[in-house]
N, C-alpha and C positions, 0 to 999 in steps of 0.2 A: 628397902626394909629388909631387916635381918631375919627372915623367915623365907621357905621355900613359897615359888609360884601356888604349889598344889594346896599347903596351909590355908594362903589367903584367901584363893579361890574358893576354897570350902566355905570360909568365913563370909565372903562375899553372896555364896549361893545359898547361903541359910537364911532367908529372906524370914521365916517363921520366927527366927530368934532375934532380930534386929532391935525388937522394944525391949530385949535385956541389957544392950549396950550402946545403941546409937542415940545421941542427944535428941530430944524432943519426940521421940518417937514414942508413943505411949502404948499402941497396938502393931501389932503385925502379922498376918496369917497370908496363907496361900491355899488355892484353890484349884480345879480344873488340871490338876498336872498329867503332863504326858510324855514318855519316853518316845523319841523319834528315832525312826530307821538309820539317819544320818549319825546318830548317838549323842545328839543335844536332847535337853530336857526343856520343856516350854511350860509355863502355868500362869495364873492370874495371881500376882500381890498385891496385897492391901496394906497399905501403912496408914496410921492415923498420927497425925502430927498436933501437937498441941503446945501453944506457947500462952500461957493466960494473960503476961504481962501485955501483950499486943492482941489480946482477944482471939488469936487464933484457935482454930479447932477445926482441921479439914482431913479429909480422906482422901487419899491418892490411889487410885486403881490402875495399875500397869500390867502389861502383857509382858512376861519376863522370858528371856530365851538364855540357857544356861549350856555353854558349849566346852566341855572338859578337855577336847583335843585342841581348841586354840585359846584355851584358859580365858575366857571372856563370859560376863555375864551383861547383858543386854535387856534393858528396860524401855519400854516405848509406851506413852500415854496420850489420849486427847481427852480425859475425861474429867469430872468434877472441877477444880479451880485451874486445871490445867489445860490451856489452847493447846498445847506441843511441850512434849517432854521426851528427851532419848538422852539416855547415859548409859555408857560403856565402862565396865572396869575389864582391864586387861594385865595380866600379871605372867612377867617372862623370868625367868629364872637365870641369875647372873654367875659367869664362870668363878668368879672371886667370893662367892657367898650370896645368899639372901637372891632379893628378886627385886627386879623395878616393878612400879606400879603405876598404872595410867588409868586415869579417871576422865572421861570427856563428858562434860553436860552441854547440852543445848534443849533450851527451854523458853516458854514465852507463858504467863499465866494470865487468866483471864481478866484480873482485877488489877487495874494498873496500881493501886495503890500498894498492894501486896507485890506485884513485879518490882516497884520502885523500891521498897523495903530488902527485899531479897537481893537485889542487884548490888544495892549498898553493902550488904554484909556478906555477899558472897565468898571472898576469900577466907573470912573468919570461919565461915560455915563449913568450908573444905577442910579448914586446918582442924576445926574439932571432930569432923567424921575420921579424919585421916588418925587422928591420936586416939578416939574410940574403937576403931579396927585394931590398931597396934595396941592397945590395953588388951582387947578381945585377945589377939593373938599371944600376948604374953600370958593371960588367964589358960587360956588351951595348951600352949606347948611351951611355955617357960620362957626365959630369958632368949632375946634375938641373937642370932650369931654376928660377931663383930664383922663389920664390912671396911676394907682398906681405905684409908682417908681418901688417897686419891681416886677412888671410884665414887664418892659421894658426891650428888648435885649441889 
């Protein structure tokens, strides 16, 4: 993406504001925040996801670790509708401008019907989330820097 790793890291770490730009997130908040001796910050994050067409109204509570040295934001959960969830955002500056963004997600939901639905829509959901973060970056930082054609994936 045509923004610095720090800029995108700051957006990913700002869970309180996800409700302002992430699709289907109607509420977002953090609590029990603490700064750790190793420079990381940990907190509990809560997202309320609503999709009225499918009758989805779920609260997801995760333990979040924000690591500004590694430029990662990792969340884990096994509460609410989630049997297991681990996601990690990782941002790495590129020598030719912008940064690479890596998002890994490993999840299993408690209800098979929701698991099946999300599995079938996962690629589309990731694209929507990517676009939401790109739009947020554009709003906060202006137009992206141009990345040479040969560098794009």
